[in-house]
C-alpha positions as CSV (number, residue, x, y, z in Angstrom):
1,M,13.4,-140.9,-39.2
2,N,10.5,-138.9,-40.5
3,A,10.5,-135.2,-40.9
4,D,8.3,-134.4,-37.8
5,I,10.5,-136.5,-35.5
6,A,13.7,-134.9,-37.0
7,A,12.3,-131.4,-36.4
8,T,11.3,-132.2,-32.9
9,A,14.7,-133.8,-32.2
10,L,16.7,-130.8,-33.5
11,A,14.6,-128.3,-31.6
12,A,15.1,-130.4,-28.4
13,A,18.8,-130.7,-28.9
14,R,19.2,-126.9,-29.4
15,E,17.1,-126.3,-26.3
16,A,19.1,-128.7,-24.3
17,A,22.4,-127.2,-25.5
18,A,21.1,-123.7,-24.4
19,A,20.1,-125.1,-21.0
20,A,23.5,-126.6,-20.6
21,A,25.1,-123.3,-21.6
22,E,23.3,-121.6,-18.7
23,V,24.7,-124.1,-16.2
24,I,28.2,-123.8,-17.7
25,R,28.2,-120.0,-17.7
26,H,27.1,-120.0,-14.1
27,Y,30.1,-122.1,-12.9
28,W,32.5,-120.4,-15.3
29,R,31.9,-117.2,-13.5
30,R,32.2,-118.6,-9.9
31,G,34.7,-121.4,-10.4
32,V,34.4,-125.1,-9.4
33,E,36.1,-127.8,-7.5
34,V,37.7,-130.5,-9.6
35,E,37.5,-134.2,-9.0
36,L,39.2,-137.0,-10.9
37,K,37.3,-139.9,-12.4
38,S,38.5,-143.5,-12.4
39,D,40.3,-142.9,-15.7
40,A,42.2,-139.8,-14.2
41,T,40.2,-137.3,-16.3
42,P,38.7,-134.3,-14.5
43,V,35.0,-133.8,-13.8
44,T,33.1,-131.0,-12.1
45,V,29.7,-130.1,-10.8
46,A,29.2,-128.2,-14.1
47,D,29.6,-131.4,-16.1
48,R,27.1,-133.3,-14.1
49,E,24.5,-130.5,-13.8
50,A,24.7,-129.7,-17.5
51,E,24.1,-133.3,-18.4
52,Q,21.2,-133.5,-16.1
53,A,19.6,-130.5,-17.7
54,I,20.2,-131.9,-21.2
55,R,18.7,-135.3,-20.2
56,R,15.5,-133.7,-18.8
57,I,14.8,-131.9,-22.1
58,L,15.8,-134.8,-24.4
59,Q,13.7,-137.4,-22.5
60,A,10.7,-135.1,-22.5
61,A,10.9,-134.4,-26.2
62,L,11.7,-137.9,-27.5
63,P,10.9,-140.5,-24.8
64,Q,11.4,-143.4,-27.2
65,A,15.1,-142.6,-27.6
66,S,17.9,-143.8,-25.3
67,I,20.6,-141.5,-24.0
68,Y,24.3,-142.3,-23.7
69,G,26.1,-139.5,-21.7
70,E,29.6,-138.8,-20.6
71,E,28.8,-138.5,-16.9
72,F,25.8,-140.8,-16.4
73,G,26.3,-143.5,-18.9
74,L,23.7,-145.4,-21.0
75,D,20.0,-145.1,-20.2
76,G,18.2,-147.6,-22.5
77,E,19.5,-149.6,-25.5
78,R,22.0,-148.8,-28.1
79,D,19.8,-149.9,-31.0
80,G,17.2,-147.6,-32.5
81,L,17.3,-143.9,-31.6
82,L,20.3,-143.0,-29.4
83,W,21.3,-139.6,-28.1
84,L,25.0,-139.1,-27.6
85,V,25.8,-136.4,-25.1
86,D,29.0,-134.8,-23.8
87,P,27.8,-132.0,-21.6
88,L,31.2,-130.3,-21.2
89,D,33.7,-131.5,-23.7
90,G,37.0,-130.0,-22.8
91,T,36.8,-130.0,-19.0
92,K,40.5,-129.6,-18.8
93,S,40.2,-126.3,-20.6
94,F,37.2,-125.3,-18.5
95,V,39.0,-125.7,-15.2
96,R,42.1,-123.9,-16.5
97,R,39.9,-120.9,-17.6
98,T,40.5,-121.5,-21.3
99,P,37.3,-121.0,-23.4
100,F,37.9,-124.0,-25.7
101,F,35.2,-126.3,-24.3
102,S,31.7,-127.1,-25.6
103,T,28.5,-129.1,-25.3
104,Q,28.1,-131.8,-27.8
105,I,24.7,-133.4,-28.5
106,A,24.1,-135.9,-31.4
107,L,21.4,-138.3,-32.4
108,M,22.1,-141.7,-33.9
109,E,19.5,-143.8,-35.6
110,R,20.3,-147.5,-36.0
111,G,24.0,-146.7,-36.1
112,Q,23.8,-143.7,-38.4
113,L,24.5,-140.2,-37.1
114,V,21.6,-138.0,-38.2
115,L,21.7,-134.8,-36.1
116,G,24.3,-132.7,-34.2
117,V,24.5,-129.6,-32.1
118,S,27.8,-128.1,-30.9
119,S,27.5,-125.3,-28.5
120,A,30.5,-123.3,-27.2
121,P,28.9,-120.8,-24.8
122,V,31.9,-118.9,-23.6
123,Y,33.6,-118.9,-27.0
124,G,30.3,-117.6,-28.4
125,E,29.3,-120.1,-31.2
126,T,26.6,-122.7,-31.7
127,M,26.6,-124.9,-34.8
128,W,23.9,-127.5,-35.7
129,A,23.0,-129.8,-38.6
130,S,20.6,-132.6,-39.4
131,A,20.7,-135.0,-42.3
132,A,20.0,-133.4,-45.7
133,Q,19.3,-130.0,-44.1
134,G,22.7,-128.4,-44.2
135,A,25.0,-127.0,-41.5
136,W,24.3,-123.8,-39.6
137,L,26.3,-121.4,-37.5
138,D,24.0,-119.2,-35.4
139,G,21.4,-119.2,-38.1
140,E,23.7,-118.7,-41.1
141,R,24.3,-121.7,-43.4
142,V,28.0,-122.7,-43.7
143,R,30.1,-124.8,-46.1
144,V,33.6,-126.1,-46.2
145,A,36.2,-124.4,-48.4
146,D,36.8,-125.6,-52.0
147,T,40.5,-126.1,-51.4
148,T,41.9,-128.9,-53.6
149,E,45.7,-128.6,-53.4
150,M,47.7,-129.7,-50.4
151,A,50.1,-126.8,-50.9
152,Q,47.2,-124.4,-50.2
153,A,45.7,-126.4,-47.3
154,S,45.5,-125.3,-43.7
155,I,45.7,-128.2,-41.3
156,S,44.8,-128.4,-37.6
157,T,45.7,-131.2,-35.2
158,G,44.1,-132.2,-31.9
159,N,45.5,-134.8,-29.6
160,V,48.1,-136.6,-31.8
161,K,50.0,-138.1,-28.9
162,T,49.1,-141.7,-29.8
163,L,50.2,-141.1,-33.4
164,T,53.8,-140.4,-32.2
165,G,54.3,-144.2,-31.8
166,D,52.3,-145.1,-34.9
167,A,53.7,-146.0,-38.3
168,R,51.8,-143.0,-39.8
169,W,53.8,-140.5,-37.8
170,G,56.3,-140.1,-40.6
171,A,53.6,-139.7,-43.2
172,L,51.9,-137.1,-41.0
173,G,55.2,-135.1,-40.9
174,A,55.5,-135.2,-44.7
175,L,51.9,-134.2,-45.1
176,I,52.5,-131.2,-42.8
177,R,55.6,-130.2,-44.8
178,D,53.6,-130.2,-48.0
179,S,50.7,-128.1,-46.6
180,N,50.4,-124.4,-46.4
181,R,50.3,-124.1,-42.7
182,I,49.7,-126.1,-39.5
183,R,47.8,-125.1,-36.4
184,G,46.5,-126.9,-33.3
185,Y,43.1,-125.5,-32.4
186,G,41.7,-128.7,-31.0
187,D,38.4,-129.7,-29.4
188,F,35.3,-128.3,-31.1
189,C,37.1,-125.2,-32.5
190,H,38.9,-126.7,-35.5
191,Y,35.7,-128.5,-36.6
192,H,33.8,-125.3,-36.5
193,L,36.5,-123.6,-38.5
194,L,36.5,-126.5,-41.0
195,A,32.7,-126.4,-41.5
196,R,32.7,-122.7,-42.2
197,G,35.6,-122.8,-44.6
198,S,38.4,-121.5,-42.5
199,L,40.4,-124.7,-42.3
200,D,40.9,-127.6,-44.8
201,L,41.9,-130.7,-42.7
202,V,41.6,-131.8,-39.1
203,I,43.6,-134.8,-37.7
204,E,43.1,-136.3,-34.2
205,S,44.2,-139.7,-32.9
206,D,42.7,-140.1,-29.4
207,V,39.0,-139.2,-29.2
208,N,35.8,-140.6,-27.9
209,I,32.6,-140.8,-30.0
210,L,30.8,-138.5,-27.6
211,D,33.5,-135.8,-28.4
212,I,33.0,-135.9,-32.1
213,A,29.5,-137.3,-33.1
214,A,27.7,-134.0,-33.4
215,L,30.7,-132.5,-35.2
216,A,30.7,-135.3,-37.7
217,V,27.2,-134.5,-38.8
218,I,28.0,-130.8,-39.0
219,V,31.1,-131.3,-41.1
220,R,29.3,-133.7,-43.5
221,E,26.3,-131.4,-43.9
222,A,28.7,-128.5,-44.6
223,G,30.0,-130.6,-47.6
224,G,33.1,-132.1,-45.9
225,E,34.3,-135.6,-45.3
226,F,34.5,-137.1,-41.8
227,T,36.1,-140.5,-41.1
228,D,38.6,-142.1,-38.9
229,L,42.3,-142.3,-39.9
230,D,41.5,-145.5,-41.8
231,G,38.7,-144.0,-43.8
232,A,35.8,-145.6,-41.9
233,P,32.7,-143.7,-40.9
234,P,32.2,-142.8,-37.2
235,T,30.8,-145.5,-34.9
236,L,30.4,-145.9,-31.2
237,D,34.0,-147.3,-31.2
238,T,35.7,-144.5,-33.2
239,R,39.0,-143.4,-31.7
240,S,40.5,-141.1,-34.4
241,V,39.4,-138.5,-36.9
242,L,40.4,-137.4,-40.4
243,A,38.0,-134.6,-41.5
244,G,38.4,-132.2,-44.4
245,T,37.3,-130.8,-47.7
246,P,36.6,-133.6,-50.1
247,A,39.8,-133.2,-52.1
248,I,42.1,-132.6,-49.2
249,H,40.6,-135.4,-47.2
250,A,41.1,-137.9,-50.1
251,Q,44.8,-136.9,-50.5
252,A,45.5,-137.1,-46.8
253,L,43.8,-140.5,-46.4
254,R,45.8,-141.9,-49.3
255,R,49.1,-140.7,-47.8
256,L,48.3,-141.8,-44.3
257,R,47.4,-145.3,-45.5
258,R,50.9,-145.9,-47.0
């Protein structure tokens, strides 16, 4: 992707995230009715209207790109330029009045993630990154910590429910025992903390690519590593995450592979 298209795409993604934030704040103040989708996950008018606002801006700015969104599916082909959009990641938090939800917008080019915007309008943070341009928090460049020893590492877990029946469950317990401390920030929050140097490792075992695509770009551009639990880079089929500082990620990956 050339520099002009990259700049246009990043500006559009940030504008789209801001438009979604306006929708989300509106419904956050007044409350919403909750519906259940076919997979028993909740959805609201805020999810749908936020995605519609995002799509209008992205399509106008980059008409040659396809869009794959949480609420309205795939518009176009998966090859070439593909926007990945979760307008309200953390709907369960949103409807329970917990501010740990966000808008996630990423751009993939021929299977490679090249741009990401993560906007948490009620929490009060927006992060963005594009390939070879660094990671930014509200205009200030951020980097992961330089932690190299597991005994000094802070670990955060997201949804690890599926790991409880996995052979790696015991290895995860040993990893936690050897760390400095464990938290469970979840959703966008622990990736933001990782990218700005406040955490050293994030582990999740039940995710969707729309949840984490933008965050993968941000963590990588902040100098971190971002893979699944087997060490593979994110793809449209990714279901788990291991993200961290380079040294801590390498140690965790080695231990979880045993």
